[in-house]
Each structure stands twice: as structure tokens, then as C-alpha cells.
N, C-alpha and C positions, 0 to 999 in steps of 0.2 A: 504493500500500500504506500501511497505517496505520503511524505512527511506532513504536508499541510492538510491531509484529508480530515484528521480529527478536529482541528480548529474550525474547518468549514462545516462539518456536521454539527459541531457544538453551536456555531453561530446560526446555522439554518434552523436548529431546534428552537433556539430562543426567538428568532424572528417569526417562525411559524406559530408560536404560542404567545404572541405579543399581549393578547388579552389577559393572560395570567401572569406573565413575567413583568409587565410594566408596573402593576401595583406593587409587586415584590420589590422591584428596583427603587421605585419612588419612596416606599417606606424605609428601605434600607438606607437610602441617601438621607432621608429626613432624620432617622434615628442617629446616624453617624454625625450629622450636622449638629443636632442638639447635644449629643455627648461632648463634642468638641467645645461647644459654647460654654457648657457647664464647667468642663475641665479648664478652659481658658480663664473663666472668672475665678475659679478656685486657685489658680497659680498666678493670677495677674498681680504685678507689683503695684500698679496704680490703685487697684481696689484695696490692697493690703494697707496702703498708706492713708486711705481715707478714714474719717471718723466712723467707727463701727464696721470698717471693712473686714477686720479679722473675724468678727462674729459672723458676718455674712459668708465669708469663705468657709468657716467651719460648717455651716448649715449646707452650703452648696456641695461640700465634699461628700455629704451623705447622698446627695442626688446622683453623683457619678456612679455609685455602687448600685442604686436602684435602677437607673437607666440601663446599666450594663446587664443586669439580670433580666429585665424585661425585653431588652434588645435580643438576647439569646432566645428567650421564649417565643417571641413573635416570629423571628426568623425560622426557628424550628417548625412552628405551626404552618407558616406559609410554605416552607420547603416540603413538608409532608403532603400538602395538597398538590404541589408541582410534581412530585414524584408519582403521585396517584395518576395524574394526567399523562405523564410521560411513560408509564410502564408499558402501555401498548406499543409505543414506538420502539422502546428498548427490546421488547419481546420479539418484534418483527426483525430487528437487527440480529438478534440471537438466532432466530430460525433461518435467516438468510446466510448464516455462516460466521457472523461475528462472535467471538468468544467474550466471556465476561470481562476479560482483561481489556479488550478493545472498547467495550462499553464504559469501563472504568476510566479509560483515557478520555473519552468524550465528556464524561461527567467532570473530570479534572479540568478540562479546558473550559467547560461551561462555568464552573465555580470560579475559576481564575478570572474569566471575563466579568462575571457579576461582581466579584470582589473588587476588581480594578475600577469599575464604574461606580460602585458604592463608595469606595475610598476616595477616589478623585473628586467625585461629585459632592459627597458629604463633607469632606475635609475642605474643599474649595469654598462651598457655601458657608461652612462654619467660620472659616477665616474671614470671609467677606463681611459676615453679619456679626462677628465678634465685637467689633467696635460699637455697633449699634446696641448690642446687649450690655456692653460696658457703660454706655451712656445711660441706659435705662436703670442699671444697678446704681449708678452714681446719683441719679435723680431720686431713687427710693431712699438713699442714704442722706439726701439733702446736701450733696457735694457736687463739685464739678469735675469732669474727667479731663485729663490732659489731651491735647490734640494729636499726639503721636500715635502711630499705628504699629502694633507689635504682634508678633506671632510667638506664642508660648511653646518652646520646644517640648516641655513635659506633657502639655496637652496633646501635641501632635503625636508624641511617642505612645501615650496611652490610647489614643484613638486608633492608631494603626494596629496596636496590639489587640484591642478589643475586636476590631473588624476581622483581623486575621484569625484569631482564635475562634470566633463565631463561624466563619466560613470553613475553617478546618474541621470543626465538629459537624457541620452540616454535610461536608464531603464524606466524612467517615460514616455518618448515618446513611447517606445515600448509597455508598459502596456496600455497606452491610445489607441494605435492602436488595440490591442487585445480586449479591453473593448468595443469599439464602433462598432466592426465588428461582423456580423452574421456568423454562421458556414459555410453557403454556400458561402458567400463572401470571407471568409478565404480560402476555398477550391479552389476557382477559382481566388484568388488574383493575382497569378503569371501570369495568362493568360489575365488579364485585360489590354487592350491596351488604347492608347490615342485616343480620338476622333479627327477627322480632324478639325483644327481650321477654323472658318468662319469669314468673313467680318473684316479682320484686316488691311485693307489698310490705314485706318486713323492712327492706331498705328504705322504702318511702316513709314508713312509720319512724324509723331511726332518724331520718332527715327532719321530720316534724319535731321530734323530741329535742334534737340538737339545736334546731332553730329556736325552739321555745326556751331552752336553757340560756342561749346567747341573749335573747331579748330580755329574759328575766334578769340576767346580770347587768345589762345596760340600765334597766329601769330602777333596780333596787339599790345599786351602789350609790352612796350619798357623798362620800369623801373623795376629793380629787386624787389624793395619793393612792387610795385603793383602786380608783378607776385606772390609774397608770399601770398598776401591776396586773390588772385583769383585762386590759384592753386587747392585748395580743391573743389571749385565750379566746375572748369573744369573737375576734376577727377570724381565727382559725375555725371555730365552730360554725360561723356563718358561711364561710367558704365551703366547708365540707357539706353542710346542710343544703346549701344552694345546689351543689352538684347532684346530691342524692335526690332532691325534690324535682329538679328539672329532668334528670335522666329517668328516674323511676316514677315520679308523680305524673310526668307527661304521658308515660305509657298507660298508667292507670286512667288518666283522663281520656285518652283515645279509646280505651276499651269501654269506658262508661258511655262515651258518645256513640260508639258502635252499637251498644245495646239499646240506645234511644232511637227507635225506628223512625219516629216522626222527624227527628233531626238528621239522622244518618242517611236515610234514603231520599235525600234531595241531591240534585245533580251537582251543585257547587260544593256540597259538603262531602259527598261520597268519595270523590277522587282525592280531595285534600286530606281527609281524615285517614283514609287507607294509606296514602303516601307517607304521612307523618308517622303512622304506626310502624310502617316497614323500616324506616330509617331512624327511629327515635333515639337510639343509643347515641349516635353521632350528633343528632339535632340537640339532644339534651345537653351534652357536653359543651357544644358551641353556644347555646343559649345561656347556659350557666356562666360561661366565660364572659359573654356580653353583659350579663347582669352584674357580675363582680366588678368588671372594669368600669361600668357605668356608676356603680356605687362609690368606687374609689375616686372617680372624677368629681362626683357631687360632694363627698365629704371633704376631699382635699381642697377644692377650689373655694367652697363656702367657708371653711374654717380659716384658711390662710387669708382670704379676702376680708373676712370679718376682723381678724387680728390687725390687719393693716389699716382698715378704715377706722377701727376703734382704738388705734394706738394712742392718740391724744387723750382720749378718755381714760385709758388704762394708766397712762403716764401721770395724769392728774390725781387719780385715785392713789397711786403709790406715793406720789410726792405732792401733797395738798398745798405746800408752800414752796417758794422759790429756793430758799436755803434752809437746810436742816442740820443742826449741830447737836450731837449727843455726847455727854461726858459722864464719868462716874459721879454719882450724887455726892460723894465725899470730897469732891474737888473744890477748889476755890472759885465759886460761882461768880463772885464780884470781879475777880481778875479776868475771868472768861468774858463777862459782859463788857468790861472796859476795853478789851482787845477788839471785840466786835464793833463797839461804838467808835473807836478810833479809826478803824478801817473804813467804816461807812462815812464818817465825817471827811476823811481824806479824799473820798471819791464823790463827795457832795450828794450823798444818798441818805435816806432815812428808812428805818425798819417799819413796815406796815403789817397789819393783820397778824400781830405777834401771838405766839403760843408757847407757854411755859408749863411744863409738867414733870413731876417726878413719879416714876413707876417702877414696879418690880415685875419682870416678865419671867414666868416659869412654865414648864410643860409637864404633862402627866397623862395617864390613861384614865378616862372617865368610865367607871364601871358602876352603873346605877347612880347613886349620889355620893360615890366614893372616888376621889382622885388618887389613883395609885402612883406612888413615886419611888418606892423601895424595891425596884425590880432587880433581879439577879442578872448576871451576864447572859446566862442561858435563856432567860425569859425573853430577851430582846429579839431572839430569832423568831419567836412566835407572836410578835406584836400584832394585834388587830388594829389596822390603821384607821378603821372607822371610829375607834375609841380615843385616838390621839386628840388631846385638848391643849390649846395654848391659853395661858391666863395672863392678863394684865391686872395688877393689883394697885389700887390708889387709896389714899385716905379720904375720909368724908369731906374734910376742909378743901382738899384739892378738887374733888368732884364738884362741890357746891360753887367754888370759884370758877371752874371751867364751864360748867353747864348753866350757871346763873340760877341754881336751885337753892332750896333752903331745907333740905332733908335732915332728919335727925336719926340717930341710931342708939340703941341701948347696948350694954355690954353683951357680946356674943351674937349680935345681929350684923347682917351685911345687906348690901344692895348688889344686884347682879344685872348684867346686860349680856345677852347671848347674840353671837354673830354667826350665821350660817347653820345653826343647829338649835332645836328647842330644848328646854330643860324643864322637866315636869315634877320636880321635887321641892319640898319646903325647906330642906336642909342640905348641906354639903359638907363633906369631911375631906380635908386636905391631908394626905398622908396619915400619920398617926395622931394628928391633932384632934381635939374635941370638936364634934360636928358644930357647924355654925348655922344659925337660923336665918333664912332668907326673908327679910321683911317685905321686899318688893323687887319686882323686875322692872327696871326703868326702860322706857321705850327708845330713847335716843342717847347717843353718847358722843364723845369727842371724836372728830375725824382722825382716823389712825391709818396711815399708809401701809404699815406693816400688816395690819389685819386685812386690808383690802386685797392683798395678794397672798395671804397665808393659804397654804394647802390644806390646813386643818381648821376645824371649828375653833372659835375664840370666845372665851368667857372673861368679861371684865368684872372684877370684884371690888366693891367699895367697902373698906373696913372702917371701924369707928375712929381710930387715931393712930399716931405713930407707933404706939406700943403694940397694937394689934398687927401692924405692918411688920414691925421688927420681929415679932414672934414667928410669922410666916417665913420671913427671911432666914432666921436662924434654923428653922426646921428644914428648909430646902438646902441650906448650906451644909447641914449635918448629913443629909441624905445623899446629895450629889457630890460632895467633896470638892475637888478641884474643878469639876464641871458645873458648879453652882452658878446661878445668875447673880448679877450685881444690881444694886439700886441705881437707876439711870436718871439723869436730869436731861431733858430735851428742850431745846430752844429753837423755834422755827419762825420764819418771817418772810414777807414778800418785799421786793424792792422794785422801783421803777427804773429799769436799766435794760440795755440791749443784751443779746446773748453773750457776746465776748466780755462785756463788763461784768455780767453776773458770774461767769466762770472765773474771771480774774479776781473778783472780790472773794469768792469762796477759796481760791488758791492762796490768796494773801492771808486770810484768816487762818488757814491751815498752817502756813509757814510760820506765822507769829505764835501759834500754839506750840509748834515744835521748838521755837526759840525760847519760849517761856518755860517749857519743860526742861530744857537744857540749863536754864538759869534757876532751876529748883523751885519753880512755881508749881503749886499743887494742881495739876491738870492730868487726870488719869483716864485712859481708855477713850480718848476723844475720837470722834468720827464726824467728818464734814462731808456733806453731800449737797449738790445743787441740781435743780430740775433740768436745767439746760445741759449740764454735763452728762446726765443720764439719758437725755433725749436721743443722742446719736446711737447709744446701745439699744434702746427700745426700737428705733426705726431700722436699725441693722438687723435685729432679730426678726421683726415682723416683715420687713421688706425682703429679707432672705427667704423666709418661709413662703411669702407670696410669689416671689420669683421662681422658687423651686416648685411650688404648687402649680403654677401656670405651665412650666415646662413638662412636669410629670403628667399633668392633665392632657397636654397635647399628645404625649406618648401613649397614654391610655386611650385617647380618642382615635389615634392611628390604629391601635389594636382593635378597638370596637368596629371601626369601619372595615378593616381587613377581614375580620371574622365574618361580619355581615356579607361582605362582597364575595369572599371565597365560598361561603356557605351557599349563597344564591347561585353562583356559577357552578359549583359542584352539583347541586340539586337540579339546576337547569339542564346540564348535560344528561343527567340520569333520567329526568322526567320527559325529555324531548321525545324519546321513543314511545313512552307511555301515552303522552298526549297525541302523538301521531296516530297511534292505534285507536284512541278514543274518537279522533276526527273521522277515521275511516268507518267507524260504526255509528256515526251520526251526530257527534258532539260538535257544535258550531264554535267559531272563534270567540264570539261574545260570551258563550257559556264557559269556554276554557279560561277566558280572562277573569270571569266572576269566581271560578274555582281557584285560580291562582291568587287573586286578591284575598279570598276567604282564608286560604292557607297561610300566606305570608303575614297577613294582618294579625291573625291569631297567634302565630309563632313569635312575631317581633313585638307585639304589645306586651307580652308576658315579662320579658326582661326589664322593660322600662317601669312597669308597675311594681315588679318585685324590688327593683333598685329604689324606687320611691318609698316602699315599705321599710326596706333595710335602713335607709337614711333617716326615716322618721323614728325608728326604734333606736338607732345609734345616737340620736340627738342628745338624750340625757347624759350619755357617757362623754360625748364630744364636748358638751357644755362644761362638764367637770374637768376635762383635760385642759380646756382653754383657761380655766381658773389658774392652773399651774403656770400659765404664761401671762397671767395678769389681766385677763379679760373677764369681766363680770357683767357685761351688758347683754343680757339674755334677749331682749327685744330686737337688738341689732342682729344677733345671730339667727333668730327666727326669720327676720325679714330677708337677710342675705341668702339663707338656705332655701327659702321658698322661691326667690327670684332666680337663684342658680338652677333649681330644678326646672322652672318654667323655660329658661333659656336652653338648658340641656335638652328638654323635651322637644323644643322646636328643631334643634340640631339633629336630634335622633330621628325625627320624622323626615327631615330632609335626607338623611343617610338611608333611611328605609325606602324612600321614594326612588333614590338613585339606584340602589341595589336591586329593588324589585323590577325596575325597568330592564336591567341586564338579564334577570331571570326570564322575564317575559319574552325578550328578544330571542332567547335560546329555545324556548319551548313552543313558540307560536308557529 
């Protein structure tokens, strides 16, 4: 044989099957492009030097691994379809005298051609669009990007490596398929259908139970930290249950419809239901994949968009005032106040909306009305995070001054305020102390940024006087030893200044504190924070999550469209002969079209509806997970989730219309 025969046969095979190879190539190019863009931003020096750039790069580095995994999955899925379409051709080559080694060489050339197109096209587009993505990332961080254009060598290396490994694995899989198949099996490979599944009621029931357990976990978990530890378990249960229900439940549905004579023995239903029942194993897996990918898109884009839109609200909850300074309550408060006053006067500024308070913050496990504190080291392994309780303890005078109240307390009485968790007892016992009587639960309390972003429930205790506060302090110090909390004095205020001035003022206060400590002024455990200094970190975190959410959503949308398209094309080729027979026995083209619409509408409506149900039940857990990231605006999350679902539903319908047209063109 001539040396260039194999490249020609490989190229001819690709061109002859343009309808199936073109989507494969476009997706491969698109995924390669997006992987390079994410990798470029992860390694970009200009992003690293921006305010908040390091945080964004840390988040984007997670995305490179996710995109790599899904790239391999999608390419394998598409290649399995291509191999199914090409088996007849390879079987013919085999019968005409080509050995499997010759066919392997054709496959090698085809994969090499596809690899080169994917790499050159994806890498080229990625490099071209990398600057645009860098500008978008800088905009999200509130920075400006330098004008220079750079190509990141590490990103290029990783992209080439990912693409090469993916295509090498695809080639090995394809060669394995050819090696184990007999010539006759190859020749009839495309016509091999799925056997109707049998006796899958038990698996369907298991799917219902698993889905019920996942939904129950999402609804019943109340604490954010517990939701974090349970989230991945719930996701795995939902994925497994979805596949079982779509594969087994769809079979059961077809059998139920077939038993309903009034429904089944209609022309448009008879053909579609019988076709669905015949190939339901593969249909079910494809539909479940569409449902899972759709749910991922909805959850990811709604949560990341909500975080970014609500970033300012979250920032203000965490830092209610512009500058916040905390020191040990035993420090020289007058010296601290004098330093702050001097810095403000030098910058011609005045403190506004001031807040001063002394508090003791401790933690324990709330078991009924008992706050447990004396846990052993072994007990920490078995902590029930739903019981974790943070406590802020104030004196009555402090509370009345801050809240403008005039409450009174007798000996052994306290006031409490609960945040994020109800408390239904009349007494509370802290550690081994005598139980305290709760005189009243106050409705409102001092704005506390720490409580707003706490991952656990918070209880504020107002005790009678300094002696009662000191007793609790001594108890927790004896219990926790070196890990005990200290009494803290907090001073927070607003100033009328621009961003740079506010940060400079905070830095100057911090520097003078350091100098004062060096000169033996009593200032211990001081911590200075400004809202504007933290803003870049907030927007870096939320902007990075949104950017990654958008890119991953595009990847998942690619996967959804491809599964839809290849499913329609695959079934179109298989159904063409069946509908041709139906036309010969009297079925008209309008009747065929009605039957097709009935089948694909029934099939493709199910994943969208199921994704909507999954998203709705995932909402409580997603809401609690977002609390870990500082978002507590539930109405905003509801609004964005609903809007995201409606927009996705429109895109889904458009994808359905496009793919159903391809199916109809094949079978008409």
C-alpha cells in the first residue's frame, strides 16, 4: 500500500461524516480554549499583582482541574458515538482485506488530525481571547489591566498536555474496540440496538429512596458547617438516584403507558412509546446526564451570580463601620483612643457613628439548655456541628448603653438574644456553673459583623454586672486553658474619606500601635481592620467564583447540547428505517412529525423538570453554604435562582428545537 493511503482514508472518513465530526471538533476546540483561558488567568502575573488577584487565582486553579475532568468525559462520550457510527465502515474495510493493524493506523491518523485541529484551534482562540478574559477579571476585581499582551508558557504546557492525554486515551479506547470486535460485529455495529431492560422495579425503588434521602438532608440540615460536610454526600446521592430513576423509572413509565390502551393505541403515541421502550437503557443514561448537567449549571450560575451581586451587602454586614479596632480589654484604652484621635486630626477627619463595647466571646456545644465546654480530645472527633454555639457575653450596663434600654436584672438572671437559631428554655447552664434564669429574650441587638458571617448559631448573653462576667471568664479560662478567650474592647467608627485615605488612616493607626507597644504602652492583642481594605478580598473571592461559574456553566452547556445532539442523531439514524416502513404501510409525513414531536417533547421535558426539582430541593443547602461565604440575603438568592432557571429554560428549549430538527431531517 502507498504510504499516504492511511492519511487519505482517515481524512475521507472525517469528511464523509462531517455531520458528526464537526460538533466533536467544535466542542473540543471550545473546551481547549476555555482550559487555556482559565490556566492563563491562574498563572498571569498581572492578575497576581492586582488587589485580590491571589485569591482569584486560587479559586481559578480549582477550575482547571474541573474543566480537565469534564473535558475527558465529554470527549469520551462523543468518541463512543463516533465509533458506533464508524464501525460499519471499519467492518467493511476488514472484510475487504484490511487487517486490524491497518484499521488501527487509520484511527491513529484520524486522532492525530483531530488532535492537531483541536490544539491549534483551541490554543489559538484561547491566546487571542486571553487578554479579553484578563480585562474582565480585572474589572471584577475593581482594577485595571496593563496593556501588554502575554502568553503564559505554563498555561500552554498544561493545555497541550491535557489535549494530548485526552486524545491518547480516546485512541487507546478506540483501538480496544476494534481489537475485540469481529468483522461481522463491526459491520452491523451501527444497527445494534439496546435490549429492552427487564425487572428493574427494585432499582427504581432504590432510586426513589436515595433521592428522598438526599432531599431530606438538604431540607433538615440547619447549620452551615454541617451543610458543608454533607453537601458532597447529597450530590452523590442525587446523581446516583437520577440515573436509576431515568434508566429504570423511564422503563416503568413506558410499560405503564403501554398498558393504557386509550393512550397507547393512538398513532402518534404508539410509535414513540414503543421506540422509547426499545432503547430506554441508553435514553435513560443520556437523559440523566442532561438532567445532572442542567442542575449543575443552575446551581453554579445562580449561587456565584448571587454572591457577586450581593457582595456589597455581605461586605457591609461583616464590617458595619469603616474602621474597626479590637484590643485586649486590659489594655490602656485612653492611650489607644489618643492615638486614634491624633491620626484623625492629622488627616482632618472626625470619627462618626462610633461604637464602643467590651465583650467576652466563647464557644461550646448546646445540648438542650446545657452549654458543654469540658470536652475531651477524643470527643472532638464526634462533634455534632448542629450543636456548635458561639456566645457573646456583655454586662447589663453595656447593653443598656448600646441599645438605649433600661432593663434590670436580679442576681442569677440574664437576658439573651438568639441569632440564627431558636432557644426554647427558661434557663441555661454554662459548663459546670449554676444554671442561670432567662428573664427575657430581647428582640434586637447591637450590629455585630462577626455574627453576620458566623457559620454557627450565636447567642448573646447579658449578665447582671462585672462580677457575673468575671465568673464566666474564669470558668472558661479554667476549662480551655491556653485556648481560652480574652475580654475584648472594640472601637469602630465611620469617616468621610476616599478609599486610599481610609486605608492609609487604618495603616497609620496600626503603625502607631506597634510603636506604642515597643515603647511599653499597654496595648495587647490589637487588630485593625478597614472596610475598604477588605473590599478587594471580598470582590476577588466572589468575582473569582462568578468567573469560574460562568466558564464551568459554558462547559456544562456544551455537554448538554452535545448529549442532546448526538442522542437525536443516533436515534434519527436508527429510526429512519422504522419510519420508512411505517410510511410504506400508510403513515403520512404529518403523522410521522406528530409522532416525532410527541416522543422528543416527552423525552426532553423530563430532564428540565427534574433539574428544576433538584434545584428547588438543593436551595436550602445552597443557602446555608453561601452563609459560609458571607451571604445572608435569602430574597436575592431566590430571585436570582428563579431568573436563572427561566433563562436556562429558554436556552434549553432552543437547544431542543435545534436538535429535534436534525432528528426530523434524518427520519423524514
